[in-house]
C-alpha positions as CSV (number, residue, x, y, z in Angstrom):
1,M,0.0,0.0,0.0
2,T,1.5,3.4,-1.0
3,E,1.6,6.5,1.2
4,Q,-1.1,8.1,-0.9
5,D,-3.4,5.1,-0.5
6,E,-2.9,5.2,3.3
7,R,-3.9,8.9,3.4
8,E,-7.1,8.2,1.5
9,T,-8.2,5.3,3.6
10,L,-9.2,4.9,7.2
11,P,-10.2,1.9,9.3
12,C,-13.8,1.0,9.4
13,G,-15.5,1.6,12.7
14,R,-16.7,-2.0,13.0
15,C,-14.3,-4.4,11.1
16,E,-11.2,-2.1,11.4
17,E,-10.2,-2.9,7.8
18,P,-8.9,0.1,5.8
19,I,-11.5,1.5,3.5
20,P,-11.9,4.7,1.4
21,R,-12.8,7.6,3.7
22,D,-15.6,9.1,1.4
23,I,-18.0,6.1,1.3
24,E,-21.2,5.8,3.3
25,R,-21.2,2.0,3.7
26,C,-18.3,-0.3,4.4
27,P,-17.9,-2.6,1.4
28,L,-16.5,-5.4,3.6
29,C,-18.9,-5.7,6.5
30,G,-21.8,-3.4,5.4
31,Y,-21.5,-1.0,8.3
32,Q,-23.6,2.1,7.7
33,P,-23.7,4.3,10.9
34,A,-25.7,7.1,9.3
35,G,-28.9,5.0,9.3
36,R,-30.9,3.8,6.4
37,S,-33.3,6.7,5.8
38,E,-31.7,10.1,5.6
39,V,-35.0,11.8,5.1
40,A,-36.5,10.3,8.3
41,I,-33.3,11.4,10.3
42,R,-33.5,14.9,8.8
43,L,-37.2,15.2,9.6
44,G,-36.6,14.1,13.2
45,E,-33.7,16.6,13.5
46,Y,-36.0,19.4,12.3
47,A,-38.9,18.3,14.6
48,F,-36.6,18.3,17.7
49,A,-35.2,21.7,16.7
50,V,-38.8,23.1,16.3
51,V,-39.8,21.7,19.7
52,A,-36.6,23.4,21.2
53,V,-37.5,26.8,19.7
54,V,-41.1,26.6,20.8
55,S,-40.0,25.7,24.3
56,V,-37.7,28.7,24.5
57,L,-40.4,31.0,23.1
58,T,-42.9,29.6,25.7
59,F,-40.4,30.1,28.5
60,V,-39.7,33.7,27.4
61,G,-43.4,34.5,27.0
62,G,-44.3,33.0,30.4
63,V,-41.5,34.8,32.3
64,A,-42.1,38.1,30.4
65,G,-45.8,37.9,31.0
66,R,-45.3,37.2,34.7
67,T,-42.7,40.0,35.0
68,F,-44.9,42.6,33.4
69,G,-48.1,41.5,35.3
70,L,-49.9,40.2,32.2
71,S,-52.5,37.5,32.4
72,V,-50.7,34.5,31.2
73,G,-52.0,31.8,33.6
74,P,-51.3,28.5,31.9
75,L,-48.4,29.8,29.9
76,A,-46.6,30.8,33.1
77,R,-47.1,27.3,34.6
78,L,-46.0,25.7,31.3
79,A,-42.9,27.8,31.3
80,I,-41.6,25.8,34.3
81,V,-41.0,22.7,32.3
82,T,-39.8,24.2,29.1
83,P,-36.1,24.3,30.1
84,Y,-36.2,20.5,30.4
85,T,-38.0,20.1,27.0
86,T,-35.5,22.5,25.4
87,G,-32.5,20.6,26.7
88,V,-33.9,17.2,25.7
89,S,-35.0,18.4,22.3
90,A,-31.7,20.2,21.6
91,F,-29.7,17.0,22.6
92,F,-31.7,14.8,20.2
93,A,-31.5,17.4,17.4
94,Y,-27.7,17.5,17.8
95,Y,-27.4,13.7,18.0
96,L,-29.5,13.3,14.8
97,H,-27.5,16.0,13.1
98,R,-24.2,14.2,13.8
99,K,-25.7,10.8,13.1
100,R,-26.8,11.9,9.6
101,R,-23.2,13.0,8.8
102,A,-21.6,9.8,10.2
103,T,-19.5,7.6,7.9
104,P,-17.9,4.1,8.5
105,T,-14.5,5.8,9.0
106,D,-15.9,8.6,11.3
107,D,-18.8,7.3,13.3
108,D,-18.3,9.2,16.5
109,T,-21.6,11.1,16.9
110,F,-20.5,13.0,20.0
111,G,-17.0,14.1,18.9
């Protein structure tokens, strides 16, 4: 194996055999860390991002309404749990974003 071949290949995350770095599925063992449906992963990523944004807006609306003495009743009570939903949703959106970009030679979703 030449030096140029070594630079263009990396070990597979499952079988550890050298494979080209720009492929999505290992030709030797079939390892495909990005998942089978890129569309489903992308939709999940967007859904979790939307939930995170709505949670932040609910939190800001509830706190601002309470601060300025507006009648926001249920919104203020709902604002208590939104930091948790924001954190969980943001975590899964980040995970799916990294998962969608994973390759057999770079399958670390939290790196």
